[in-house]
Predicted model as a PDB file, atoms N, CA, C, CB and O in Angstrom, pLDDT in the B-factor column:
MODEL        1                                                                  
ATOM      1  N   MET A   1     -38.200 -13.755  87.478  1.00 75.00           N  
ATOM      2  CA  MET A   1     -37.220 -14.700  86.977  1.00 75.00           C  
ATOM      3  C   MET A   1     -35.833 -14.069  87.068  1.00 75.00           C  
ATOM      4  CB  MET A   1     -37.548 -15.121  85.520  1.00 75.00           C  
ATOM      5  O   MET A   1     -35.664 -12.872  86.833  1.00 75.00           O  
ATOM      6  N   THR A   2     -34.854 -14.887  87.409  1.00 80.00           N  
ATOM      7  CA  THR A   2     -33.470 -14.440  87.490  1.00 80.00           C  
ATOM      8  C   THR A   2     -32.611 -15.328  86.603  1.00 80.00           C  
ATOM      9  CB  THR A   2     -32.960 -14.463  88.957  1.00 80.00           C  
ATOM     10  O   THR A   2     -32.745 -16.551  86.624  1.00 80.00           O  
ATOM     11  N   THR A   3     -31.727 -14.712  85.821  1.00 79.00           N  
ATOM     12  CA  THR A   3     -30.815 -15.447  84.957  1.00 79.00           C  
ATOM     13  C   THR A   3     -29.438 -15.473  85.599  1.00 79.00           C  
ATOM     14  CB  THR A   3     -30.754 -14.817  83.541  1.00 79.00           C  
ATOM     15  O   THR A   3     -28.855 -14.414  85.833  1.00 79.00           O  
ATOM     16  N   PRO A   4     -28.894 -16.671  85.894  1.00 82.00           N  
ATOM     17  CA  PRO A   4     -27.531 -16.726  86.409  1.00 82.00           C  
ATOM     18  C   PRO A   4     -26.527 -16.499  85.280  1.00 82.00           C  
ATOM     19  CB  PRO A   4     -27.269 -18.078  87.099  1.00 82.00           C  
ATOM     20  O   PRO A   4     -26.681 -17.046  84.188  1.00 82.00           O  
ATOM     21  N   VAL A   5     -25.503 -15.695  85.546  1.00 81.00           N  
ATOM     22  CA  VAL A   5     -24.415 -15.460  84.595  1.00 81.00           C  
ATOM     23  C   VAL A   5     -23.209 -16.194  85.157  1.00 81.00           C  
ATOM     24  CB  VAL A   5     -24.120 -13.905  84.380  1.00 81.00           C  
ATOM     25  O   VAL A   5     -22.646 -15.792  86.176  1.00 81.00           O  
ATOM     26  N   TRP A   6     -22.815 -17.275  84.486  1.00 82.00           N  
ATOM     27  CA  TRP A   6     -21.759 -18.153  84.986  1.00 82.00           C  
ATOM     28  C   TRP A   6     -20.384 -17.583  84.682  1.00 82.00           C  
ATOM     29  CB  TRP A   6     -21.892 -19.548  84.379  1.00 82.00           C  
ATOM     30  O   TRP A   6     -20.237 -16.810  83.736  1.00 82.00           O  
ATOM     31  N   PRO A   7     -19.356 -17.952  85.476  1.00 82.00           N  
ATOM     32  CA  PRO A   7     -17.996 -17.484  85.211  1.00 82.00           C  
ATOM     33  C   PRO A   7     -17.530 -17.914  83.816  1.00 82.00           C  
ATOM     34  CB  PRO A   7     -17.029 -18.019  86.282  1.00 82.00           C  
ATOM     35  O   PRO A   7     -18.010 -18.899  83.254  1.00 82.00           O  
ATOM     36  N   GLN A   8     -16.598 -17.159  83.287  1.00 82.00           N  
ATOM     37  CA  GLN A   8     -16.064 -17.447  81.959  1.00 82.00           C  
ATOM     38  C   GLN A   8     -15.558 -18.884  81.901  1.00 82.00           C  
ATOM     39  CB  GLN A   8     -14.933 -16.460  81.597  1.00 82.00           C  
ATOM     40  O   GLN A   8     -14.858 -19.338  82.807  1.00 82.00           O  
ATOM     41  N   GLY A   9     -15.909 -19.590  80.845  1.00 85.00           N  
ATOM     42  CA  GLY A   9     -15.492 -20.972  80.655  1.00 85.00           C  
ATOM     43  C   GLY A   9     -16.509 -21.998  81.130  1.00 85.00           C  
ATOM     44  O   GLY A   9     -16.434 -23.163  80.741  1.00 85.00           O  
ATOM     45  N   TYR A  10     -17.455 -21.586  81.960  1.00 87.00           N  
ATOM     46  CA  TYR A  10     -18.492 -22.502  82.438  1.00 87.00           C  
ATOM     47  C   TYR A  10     -19.565 -22.664  81.367  1.00 87.00           C  
ATOM     48  CB  TYR A  10     -19.118 -21.989  83.763  1.00 87.00           C  
ATOM     49  O   TYR A  10     -19.845 -21.735  80.610  1.00 87.00           O  
ATOM     50  N   THR A  11     -20.159 -23.848  81.312  1.00 87.00           N  
ATOM     51  CA  THR A  11     -21.260 -24.099  80.393  1.00 87.00           C  
ATOM     52  C   THR A  11     -22.366 -24.843  81.135  1.00 87.00           C  
ATOM     53  CB  THR A  11     -20.780 -24.908  79.155  1.00 87.00           C  
ATOM     54  O   THR A  11     -22.122 -25.537  82.123  1.00 87.00           O  
ATOM     55  N   VAL A  12     -23.558 -24.682  80.643  1.00 86.00           N  
ATOM     56  CA  VAL A  12     -24.710 -25.386  81.192  1.00 86.00           C  
ATOM     57  C   VAL A  12     -25.292 -26.212  80.056  1.00 86.00           C  
ATOM     58  CB  VAL A  12     -25.780 -24.392  81.803  1.00 86.00           C  
ATOM     59  O   VAL A  12     -25.632 -25.678  79.000  1.00 86.00           O  
ATOM     60  N   LYS A  13     -25.405 -27.518  80.280  1.00 91.00           N  
ATOM     61  CA  LYS A  13     -25.963 -28.423  79.282  1.00 91.00           C  
ATOM     62  C   LYS A  13     -27.318 -28.918  79.766  1.00 91.00           C  
ATOM     63  CB  LYS A  13     -25.004 -29.614  79.008  1.00 91.00           C  
ATOM     64  O   LYS A  13     -27.475 -29.276  80.934  1.00 91.00           O  
ATOM     65  N   GLY A  14     -28.293 -28.937  78.869  1.00 92.00           N  
ATOM     66  CA  GLY A  14     -29.613 -29.434  79.220  1.00 92.00           C  
ATOM     67  C   GLY A  14     -30.637 -28.321  79.207  1.00 92.00           C  
ATOM     68  O   GLY A  14     -30.481 -27.327  78.499  1.00 92.00           O  
ATOM     69  N   ASP A  15     -31.692 -28.493  79.999  1.00 87.00           N  
ATOM     70  CA  ASP A  15     -32.749 -27.491  80.082  1.00 87.00           C  
ATOM     71  C   ASP A  15     -33.114 -27.266  81.541  1.00 87.00           C  
ATOM     72  CB  ASP A  15     -33.993 -27.923  79.266  1.00 87.00           C  
ATOM     73  O   ASP A  15     -32.419 -27.755  82.432  1.00 87.00           O  
ATOM     74  N   SER A  16     -34.193 -26.533  81.801  1.00 79.00           N  
ATOM     75  CA  SER A  16     -34.537 -26.177  83.177  1.00 79.00           C  
ATOM     76  C   SER A  16     -34.957 -27.372  84.032  1.00 79.00           C  
ATOM     77  CB  SER A  16     -35.641 -25.163  83.168  1.00 79.00           C  
ATOM     78  O   SER A  16     -34.996 -27.255  85.257  1.00 79.00           O  
ATOM     79  N   LYS A  17     -35.264 -28.495  83.434  1.00 88.00           N  
ATOM     80  CA  LYS A  17     -35.685 -29.671  84.194  1.00 88.00           C  
ATOM     81  C   LYS A  17     -34.561 -30.679  84.405  1.00 88.00           C  
ATOM     82  CB  LYS A  17     -36.832 -30.344  83.493  1.00 88.00           C  
ATOM     83  O   LYS A  17     -34.563 -31.408  85.398  1.00 88.00           O  
ATOM     84  N   SER A  18     -33.611 -30.728  83.494  1.00 94.00           N  
ATOM     85  CA  SER A  18     -32.507 -31.674  83.593  1.00 94.00           C  
ATOM     86  C   SER A  18     -31.259 -31.024  82.994  1.00 94.00           C  
ATOM     87  CB  SER A  18     -32.847 -33.020  82.868  1.00 94.00           C  
ATOM     88  O   SER A  18     -31.195 -30.788  81.788  1.00 94.00           O  
ATOM     89  N   PHE A  19     -30.270 -30.737  83.841  1.00 92.00           N  
ATOM     90  CA  PHE A  19     -29.088 -30.029  83.362  1.00 92.00           C  
ATOM     91  C   PHE A  19     -27.845 -30.426  84.138  1.00 92.00           C  
ATOM     92  CB  PHE A  19     -29.298 -28.532  83.458  1.00 92.00           C  
ATOM     93  O   PHE A  19     -27.924 -31.025  85.210  1.00 92.00           O  
ATOM     94  N   GLU A  20     -26.694 -30.080  83.572  1.00 93.00           N  
ATOM     95  CA  GLU A  20     -25.401 -30.206  84.229  1.00 93.00           C  
ATOM     96  C   GLU A  20     -24.662 -28.888  84.032  1.00 93.00           C  
ATOM     97  CB  GLU A  20     -24.576 -31.421  83.661  1.00 93.00           C  
ATOM     98  O   GLU A  20     -24.778 -28.251  82.985  1.00 93.00           O  
ATOM     99  N   ILE A  21     -23.903 -28.487  85.042  1.00 89.00           N  
ATOM    100  CA  ILE A  21     -23.063 -27.305  84.961  1.00 89.00           C  
ATOM    101  C   ILE A  21     -21.624 -27.795  84.917  1.00 89.00           C  
ATOM    102  CB  ILE A  21     -23.310 -26.322  86.170  1.00 89.00           C  
ATOM    103  O   ILE A  21     -21.180 -28.526  85.803  1.00 89.00           O  
ATOM    104  N   LEU A  22     -20.892 -27.383  83.869  1.00 92.00           N  
ATOM    105  CA  LEU A  22     -19.511 -27.813  83.679  1.00 92.00           C  
ATOM    106  C   LEU A  22     -18.581 -26.619  83.844  1.00 92.00           C  
ATOM    107  CB  LEU A  22     -19.320 -28.467  82.289  1.00 92.00           C  
ATOM    108  O   LEU A  22     -18.895 -25.511  83.409  1.00 92.00           O  
ATOM    109  N   ASP A  23     -17.420 -26.855  84.484  1.00 89.00           N  
ATOM    110  CA  ASP A  23     -16.436 -25.787  84.618  1.00 89.00           C  
ATOM    111  C   ASP A  23     -15.610 -25.691  83.342  1.00 89.00           C  
ATOM    112  CB  ASP A  23     -15.522 -26.030  85.844  1.00 89.00           C  
ATOM    113  O   ASP A  23     -15.875 -26.406  82.375  1.00 89.00           O  
ATOM    114  N   ALA A  24     -14.613 -24.814  83.332  1.00 89.00           N  
ATOM    115  CA  ALA A  24     -13.803 -24.594  82.129  1.00 89.00           C  
ATOM    116  C   ALA A  24     -13.060 -25.850  81.688  1.00 89.00           C  
ATOM    117  CB  ALA A  24     -12.807 -23.476  82.372  1.00 89.00           C  
ATOM    118  O   ALA A  24     -12.740 -25.992  80.507  1.00 89.00           O  
ATOM    119  N   GLY A  25     -12.781 -26.761  82.613  1.00 94.00           N  
ATOM    120  CA  GLY A  25     -12.113 -28.021  82.283  1.00 94.00           C  
ATOM    121  C   GLY A  25     -13.079 -29.122  81.878  1.00 94.00           C  
ATOM    122  O   GLY A  25     -12.680 -30.277  81.729  1.00 94.00           O  
ATOM    123  N   LYS A  26     -14.360 -28.769  81.698  1.00 94.00           N  
ATOM    124  CA  LYS A  26     -15.438 -29.692  81.313  1.00 94.00           C  
ATOM    125  C   LYS A  26     -15.768 -30.712  82.394  1.00 94.00           C  
ATOM    126  CB  LYS A  26     -15.063 -30.418  80.047  1.00 94.00           C  
ATOM    127  O   LYS A  26     -16.305 -31.779  82.098  1.00 94.00           O  
ATOM    128  N   ASN A  27     -15.449 -30.389  83.651  1.00 93.00           N  
ATOM    129  CA  ASN A  27     -15.809 -31.230  84.793  1.00 93.00           C  
ATOM    130  C   ASN A  27     -17.193 -30.831  85.280  1.00 93.00           C  
ATOM    131  CB  ASN A  27     -14.760 -31.104  85.940  1.00 93.00           C  
ATOM    132  O   ASN A  27     -17.486 -29.640  85.389  1.00 93.00           O  
ATOM    133  N   VAL A  28     -18.043 -31.795  85.573  1.00 93.00           N  
ATOM    134  CA  VAL A  28     -19.377 -31.506  86.087  1.00 93.00           C  
ATOM    135  C   VAL A  28     -19.239 -31.005  87.526  1.00 93.00           C  
ATOM    136  CB  VAL A  28     -20.301 -32.771  86.013  1.00 93.00           C  
ATOM    137  O   VAL A  28     -18.693 -31.699  88.384  1.00 93.00           O  
ATOM    138  N   VAL A  29     -19.739 -29.796  87.779  1.00 89.00           N  
ATOM    139  CA  VAL A  29     -19.675 -29.230  89.124  1.00 89.00           C  
ATOM    140  C   VAL A  29     -21.039 -29.239  89.802  1.00 89.00           C  
ATOM    141  CB  VAL A  29     -19.132 -27.809  89.071  1.00 89.00           C  
ATOM    142  O   VAL A  29     -21.126 -29.054  91.016  1.00 89.00           O  
ATOM    143  N   ALA A  30     -22.102 -29.451  89.034  1.00 89.00           N  
ATOM    144  CA  ALA A  30     -23.451 -29.534  89.607  1.00 89.00           C  
ATOM    145  C   ALA A  30     -24.384 -30.190  88.605  1.00 89.00           C  
ATOM    146  CB  ALA A  30     -23.979 -28.127  90.003  1.00 89.00           C  
ATOM    147  O   ALA A  30     -24.164 -30.150  87.394  1.00 89.00           O  
ATOM    148  N   ARG A  31     -25.447 -30.804  89.154  1.00 92.00           N  
ATOM    149  CA  ARG A  31     -26.481 -31.452  88.330  1.00 92.00           C  
ATOM    150  C   ARG A  31     -27.846 -31.085  88.881  1.00 92.00           C  
ATOM    151  CB  ARG A  31     -26.298 -33.006  88.300  1.00 92.00           C  
ATOM    152  O   ARG A  31     -27.990 -30.771  90.062  1.00 92.00           O  
ATOM    153  N   SER A  32     -28.842 -31.129  88.014  1.00 91.00           N  
ATOM    154  CA  SER A  32     -30.207 -30.903  88.474  1.00 91.00           C  
ATOM    155  C   SER A  32     -30.564 -31.966  89.499  1.00 91.00           C  
ATOM    156  CB  SER A  32     -31.208 -30.919  87.289  1.00 91.00           C  
ATOM    157  O   SER A  32     -30.132 -33.113  89.389  1.00 91.00           O  
ATOM    158  N   GLY A  33     -31.348 -31.587  90.489  1.00 91.00           N  
ATOM    159  CA  GLY A  33     -31.774 -32.510  91.527  1.00 91.00           C  
ATOM    160  C   GLY A  33     -30.810 -32.630  92.690  1.00 91.00           C  
ATOM    161  O   GLY A  33     -31.129 -33.280  93.686  1.00 91.00           O  
ATOM    162  N   GLU A  34     -29.624 -32.013  92.589  1.00 90.00           N  
ATOM    163  CA  GLU A  34     -28.642 -32.056  93.664  1.00 90.00           C  
ATOM    164  C   GLU A  34     -28.547 -30.679  94.314  1.00 90.00           C  
ATOM    165  CB  GLU A  34     -27.257 -32.513  93.134  1.00 90.00           C  
ATOM    166  O   GLU A  34     -28.723 -29.666  93.637  1.00 90.00           O  
ATOM    167  N   PRO A  35     -28.269 -30.629  95.620  1.00 88.00           N  
ATOM    168  CA  PRO A  35     -28.107 -29.327  96.269  1.00 88.00           C  
ATOM    169  C   PRO A  35     -26.956 -28.538  95.644  1.00 88.00           C  
ATOM    170  CB  PRO A  35     -27.864 -29.509  97.774  1.00 88.00           C  
ATOM    171  O   PRO A  35     -25.931 -29.104  95.263  1.00 88.00           O  
ATOM    172  N   LEU A  36     -27.145 -27.226  95.546  1.00 83.00           N  
ATOM    173  CA  LEU A  36     -26.132 -26.351  94.972  1.00 83.00           C  
ATOM    174  C   LEU A  36     -26.096 -25.062  95.778  1.00 83.00           C  
ATOM    175  CB  LEU A  36     -26.418 -26.064  93.468  1.00 83.00           C  
ATOM    176  O   LEU A  36     -27.139 -24.470  96.056  1.00 83.00           O  
ATOM    177  N   ALA A  37     -24.919 -24.636  96.146  1.00 86.00           N  
ATOM    178  CA  ALA A  37     -24.746 -23.373  96.863  1.00 86.00           C  
ATOM    179  C   ALA A  37     -23.912 -22.449  95.981  1.00 86.00           C  
ATOM    180  CB  ALA A  37     -24.064 -23.592  98.268  1.00 86.00           C  
ATOM    181  O   ALA A  37     -22.808 -22.807  95.572  1.00 86.00           O  
ATOM    182  N   ILE A  38     -24.439 -21.262  95.688  1.00 85.00           N  
ATOM    183  CA  ILE A  38     -23.686 -20.306  94.891  1.00 85.00           C  
ATOM    184  C   ILE A  38     -23.641 -18.961  95.602  1.00 85.00           C  
ATOM    185  CB  ILE A  38     -24.303 -20.158  93.487  1.00 85.00           C  
ATOM    186  O   ILE A  38     -24.576 -18.572  96.302  1.00 85.00           O  
ATOM    187  N   GLY A  39     -22.546 -18.275  95.406  1.00 88.00           N  
ATOM    188  CA  GLY A  39     -22.407 -16.911  95.888  1.00 88.00           C  
ATOM    189  C   GLY A  39     -22.275 -16.003  94.686  1.00 88.00           C  
ATOM    190  O   GLY A  39     -21.986 -16.462  93.581  1.00 88.00           O  
ATOM    191  N   GLY A  40     -22.480 -14.745  94.893  1.00 87.00           N  
ATOM    192  CA  GLY A  40     -22.361 -13.804  93.794  1.00 87.00           C  
ATOM    193  C   GLY A  40     -23.152 -12.554  94.100  1.00 87.00           C  
ATOM    194  O   GLY A  40     -23.323 -12.178  95.259  1.00 87.00           O  
ATOM    195  N   GLY A  41     -23.629 -11.920  93.061  1.00 86.00           N  
ATOM    196  CA  GLY A  41     -24.399 -10.703  93.258  1.00 86.00           C  
ATOM    197  C   GLY A  41     -25.069 -10.266  91.983  1.00 86.00           C  
ATOM    198  O   GLY A  41     -24.792 -10.781  90.899  1.00 86.00           O  
ATOM    199  N   GLY A  42     -25.948  -9.317  92.131  1.00 86.00           N  
ATOM    200  CA  GLY A  42     -26.723  -8.828  90.999  1.00 86.00           C  
ATOM    201  C   GLY A  42     -25.902  -7.982  90.040  1.00 86.00           C  
ATOM    202  O   GLY A  42     -24.877  -7.409  90.412  1.00 86.00           O  
ATOM    203  N   ALA A  43     -26.368  -7.914  88.805  1.00 78.00           N  
ATOM    204  CA  ALA A  43     -25.754  -7.083  87.768  1.00 78.00           C  
ATOM    205  C   ALA A  43     -26.858  -6.270  87.098  1.00 78.00           C  
ATOM    206  CB  ALA A  43     -24.974  -7.958  86.715  1.00 78.00           C  
ATOM    207  O   ALA A  43     -27.991  -6.731  86.964  1.00 78.00           O  
ATOM    208  N   ASP A  44     -26.516  -5.070  86.685  1.00 77.00           N  
ATOM    209  CA  ASP A  44     -27.507  -4.190  86.076  1.00 77.00           C  
ATOM    210  C   ASP A  44     -27.837  -4.550  84.628  1.00 77.00           C  
ATOM    211  CB  ASP A  44     -27.022  -2.776  86.136  1.00 77.00           C  
ATOM    212  O   ASP A  44     -28.982  -4.414  84.197  1.00 77.00           O  
ATOM    213  N   SER A  45     -26.834  -5.007  83.881  1.00 71.00           N  
ATOM    214  CA  SER A  45     -27.073  -5.304  82.473  1.00 71.00           C  
ATOM    215  C   SER A  45     -26.014  -6.260  81.946  1.00 71.00           C  
ATOM    216  CB  SER A  45     -27.088  -4.012  81.641  1.00 71.00           C  
ATOM    217  O   SER A  45     -24.947  -6.428  82.537  1.00 71.00           O  
ATOM    218  N   PHE A  46     -26.338  -6.881  80.820  1.00 69.00           N  
ATOM    219  CA  PHE A  46     -25.415  -7.790  80.143  1.00 69.00           C  
ATOM    220  C   PHE A  46     -24.379  -6.989  79.371  1.00 69.00           C  
ATOM    221  CB  PHE A  46     -26.175  -8.747  79.197  1.00 69.00           C  
ATOM    222  O   PHE A  46     -24.698  -5.932  78.827  1.00 69.00           O  
ATOM    223  N   ARG A  47     -23.173  -7.461  79.316  1.00 67.00           N  
ATOM    224  CA  ARG A  47     -22.133  -6.826  78.502  1.00 67.00           C  
ATOM    225  C   ARG A  47     -22.132  -7.458  77.127  1.00 67.00           C  
ATOM    226  CB  ARG A  47     -20.733  -6.957  79.168  1.00 67.00           C  
ATOM    227  O   ARG A  47     -22.478  -8.630  76.973  1.00 67.00           O  
ATOM    228  N   ASP A  48     -21.745  -6.687  76.129  1.00 62.00           N  
ATOM    229  CA  ASP A  48     -21.726  -7.159  74.741  1.00 62.00           C  
ATOM    230  C   ASP A  48     -20.839  -8.372  74.543  1.00 62.00           C  
ATOM    231  CB  ASP A  48     -21.269  -6.055  73.829  1.00 62.00           C  
ATOM    232  O   ASP A  48     -21.092  -9.175  73.645  1.00 62.00           O  
ATOM    233  N   THR A  49     -19.799  -8.528  75.363  1.00 58.00           N  
ATOM    234  CA  THR A  49     -18.848  -9.620  75.185  1.00 58.00           C  
ATOM    235  C   THR A  49     -19.297 -10.925  75.823  1.00 58.00           C  
ATOM    236  CB  THR A  49     -17.523  -9.228  75.748  1.00 58.00           C  
ATOM    237  O   THR A  49     -18.666 -11.958  75.598  1.00 58.00           O  
ATOM    238  N   TRP A  50     -20.367 -10.911  76.611  1.00 62.00           N  
ATOM    239  CA  TRP A  50     -20.828 -12.122  77.269  1.00 62.00           C  
ATOM    240  C   TRP A  50     -21.566 -13.026  76.288  1.00 62.00           C  
ATOM    241  CB  TRP A  50     -21.729 -11.776  78.452  1.00 62.00           C  
ATOM    242  O   TRP A  50     -22.220 -12.550  75.360  1.00 62.00           O  
ATOM    243  N   THR A  51     -21.452 -14.324  76.503  1.00 54.00           N  
ATOM    244  CA  THR A  51     -22.123 -15.281  75.631  1.00 54.00           C  
ATOM    245  C   THR A  51     -23.564 -15.508  76.073  1.00 54.00           C  
ATOM    246  CB  THR A  51     -21.362 -16.607  75.611  1.00 54.00           C  
ATOM    247  O   THR A  51     -23.930 -15.223  77.214  1.00 54.00           O  
ATOM    248  N   GLU A  52     -24.364 -16.019  75.166  1.00 58.00           N  
ATOM    249  CA  GLU A  52     -25.754 -16.405  75.420  1.00 58.00           C  
ATOM    250  C   GLU A  52     -26.603 -15.270  75.993  1.00 58.00           C  
ATOM    251  CB  GLU A  52     -25.788 -17.576  76.366  1.00 58.00           C  
ATOM    252  O   GLU A  52     -27.461 -15.496  76.847  1.00 58.00           O  
ATOM    253  N   ARG A  53     -26.359 -14.063  75.522  1.00 58.00           N  
ATOM    254  CA  ARG A  53     -27.113 -12.901  75.989  1.00 58.00           C  
ATOM    255  C   ARG A  53     -28.585 -12.999  75.626  1.00 58.00           C  
ATOM    256  CB  ARG A  53     -26.526 -11.628  75.411  1.00 58.00           C  
ATOM    257  O   ARG A  53     -29.435 -12.494  76.360  1.00 58.00           O  
ATOM    258  N   ASP A  54     -28.901 -13.639  74.508  1.00 60.00           N  
ATOM    259  CA  ASP A  54     -30.285 -13.700  74.037  1.00 60.00           C  
ATOM    260  C   ASP A  54     -31.193 -14.502  74.963  1.00 60.00           C  
ATOM    261  CB  ASP A  54     -30.328 -14.296  72.655  1.00 60.00           C  
ATOM    262  O   ASP A  54     -32.408 -14.304  74.944  1.00 60.00           O  
ATOM    263  N   GLY A  55     -30.640 -15.395  75.767  1.00 62.00           N  
ATOM    264  CA  GLY A  55     -31.453 -16.223  76.646  1.00 62.00           C  
ATOM    265  C   GLY A  55     -31.723 -15.595  78.001  1.00 62.00           C  
ATOM    266  O   GLY A  55     -32.447 -16.167  78.816  1.00 62.00           O  
ATOM    267  N   ALA A  56     -31.151 -14.426  78.252  1.00 67.00           N  
ATOM    268  CA  ALA A  56     -31.300 -13.789  79.563  1.00 67.00           C  
ATOM    269  C   ALA A  56     -32.686 -13.187  79.727  1.00 67.00           C  
ATOM    270  CB  ALA A  56     -30.235 -12.708  79.757  1.00 67.00           C  
ATOM    271  O   ALA A  56     -33.193 -12.493  78.845  1.00 67.00           O  
ATOM    272  N   LYS A  57     -33.289 -13.471  80.883  1.00 69.00           N  
ATOM    273  CA  LYS A  57     -34.600 -12.915  81.207  1.00 69.00           C  
ATOM    274  C   LYS A  57     -34.594 -12.463  82.656  1.00 69.00           C  
ATOM    275  CB  LYS A  57     -35.732 -13.951  80.954  1.00 69.00           C  
ATOM    276  O   LYS A  57     -34.013 -13.122  83.518  1.00 69.00           O  
ATOM    277  N   GLY A  58     -35.236 -11.351  82.918  1.00 73.00           N  
ATOM    278  CA  GLY A  58     -35.355 -10.868  84.286  1.00 73.00           C  
ATOM    279  C   GLY A  58     -34.048 -10.321  84.810  1.00 73.00           C  
ATOM    280  O   GLY A  58     -33.207  -9.839  84.052  1.00 73.00           O  
ATOM    281  N   ALA A  59     -33.889 -10.402  86.122  1.00 80.00           N  
ATOM    282  CA  ALA A  59     -32.697  -9.887  86.787  1.00 80.00           C  
ATOM    283  C   ALA A  59     -31.497 -10.793  86.498  1.00 80.00           C  
ATOM    284  CB  ALA A  59     -32.931  -9.772  88.310  1.00 80.00           C  
ATOM    285  O   ALA A  59     -31.659 -11.991  86.268  1.00 80.00           O  
ATOM    286  N   LEU A  60     -30.305 -10.216  86.509  1.00 84.00           N  
ATOM    287  CA  LEU A  60     -29.076 -10.983  86.293  1.00 84.00           C  
ATOM    288  C   LEU A  60     -28.388 -11.242  87.626  1.00 84.00           C  
ATOM    289  CB  LEU A  60     -28.122 -10.239  85.327  1.00 84.00           C  
ATOM    290  O   LEU A  60     -28.356 -10.365  88.490  1.00 84.00           O  
ATOM    291  N   TRP A  61     -27.840 -12.434  87.796  1.00 82.00           N  
ATOM    292  CA  TRP A  61     -27.096 -12.816  88.989  1.00 82.00           C  
ATOM    293  C   TRP A  61     -25.725 -13.305  88.556  1.00 82.00           C  
ATOM    294  CB  TRP A  61     -27.850 -13.909  89.808  1.00 82.00           C  
ATOM    295  O   TRP A  61     -25.617 -14.337  87.895  1.00 82.00           O  
ATOM    296  N   MET A  62     -24.669 -12.571  88.923  1.00 84.00           N  
ATOM    297  CA  MET A  62     -23.310 -12.956  88.592  1.00 84.00           C  
ATOM    298  C   MET A  62     -22.857 -14.043  89.561  1.00 84.00           C  
ATOM    299  CB  MET A  62     -22.356 -11.733  88.639  1.00 84.00           C  
ATOM    300  O   MET A  62     -22.672 -13.779  90.749  1.00 84.00           O  
ATOM    301  N   VAL A  63     -22.681 -15.252  89.063  1.00 84.00           N  
ATOM    302  CA  VAL A  63     -22.276 -16.373  89.906  1.00 84.00           C  
ATOM    303  C   VAL A  63     -20.793 -16.207  90.241  1.00 84.00           C  
ATOM    304  CB  VAL A  63     -22.548 -17.749  89.196  1.00 84.00           C  
ATOM    305  O   VAL A  63     -19.961 -16.049  89.347  1.00 84.00           O  
ATOM    306  N   GLY A  64     -20.471 -16.245  91.534  1.00 83.00           N  
ATOM    307  CA  GLY A  64     -19.099 -16.116  91.996  1.00 83.00           C  
ATOM    308  C   GLY A  64     -18.576 -17.459  92.459  1.00 83.00           C  
ATOM    309  O   GLY A  64     -17.865 -18.139  91.720  1.00 83.00           O  
ATOM    310  N   GLN A  65     -18.924 -17.849  93.684  1.00 81.00           N  
ATOM    311  CA  GLN A  65     -18.481 -19.117  94.241  1.00 81.00           C  
ATOM    312  C   GLN A  65     -19.523 -20.196  93.972  1.00 81.00           C  
ATOM    313  CB  GLN A  65     -18.217 -18.985  95.751  1.00 81.00           C  
ATOM    314  O   GLN A  65     -20.727 -19.948  94.035  1.00 81.00           O  
ATOM    315  N   ILE A  66     -19.040 -21.386  93.674  1.00 81.00           N  
ATOM    316  CA  ILE A  66     -19.917 -22.513  93.381  1.00 81.00           C  
ATOM    317  C   ILE A  66     -19.512 -23.685  94.262  1.00 81.00           C  
ATOM    318  CB  ILE A  66     -19.856 -22.900  91.873  1.00 81.00           C  
ATOM    319  O   ILE A  66     -18.331 -24.022  94.355  1.00 81.00           O  
ATOM    320  N   GLY A  67     -20.485 -24.299  94.902  1.00 76.00           N  
ATOM    321  CA  GLY A  67     -20.227 -25.466  95.735  1.00 76.00           C  
ATOM    322  C   GLY A  67     -21.470 -26.308  95.863  1.00 76.00           C  
ATOM    323  O   GLY A  67     -22.558 -25.876  95.481  1.00 76.00           O  
ATOM    324  N   THR A  68     -21.329 -27.473  96.380  1.00 67.00           N  
ATOM    325  CA  THR A  68     -22.491 -28.326  96.607  1.00 67.00           C  
ATOM    326  C   THR A  68     -22.954 -28.107  98.026  1.00 67.00           C  
ATOM    327  CB  THR A  68     -22.167 -29.827  96.347  1.00 67.00           C  
ATOM    328  O   THR A  68     -22.154 -27.917  98.942  1.00 67.00           O  
ATOM    329  N   GLY A  69     -24.264 -28.139  98.189  1.00 60.00           N  
ATOM    330  CA  GLY A  69     -24.849 -27.842  99.489  1.00 60.00           C  
ATOM    331  C   GLY A  69     -24.863 -29.017 100.362  1.00 60.00           C  
ATOM    332  O   GLY A  69     -25.326 -28.934 101.500  1.00 60.00           O  
TER     333      GLY A  69                                                      
ENDMDL                                                                          
END                                                                             
């Protein structure tokens, strides 16, 4: 399992079956069931200042670029 770590200000609403990803301006940038292309890279560990650390499982993926596929 890999946990995506979204850029600061981004939020994910919903659950693993039905969700929306919102940017810092609360605009929907992706939805479940739609193609999504993300760039980024792995991270070794969570930082104390990051939000929602308790939900992280497995490897971490720092989300960089976000676009629709």
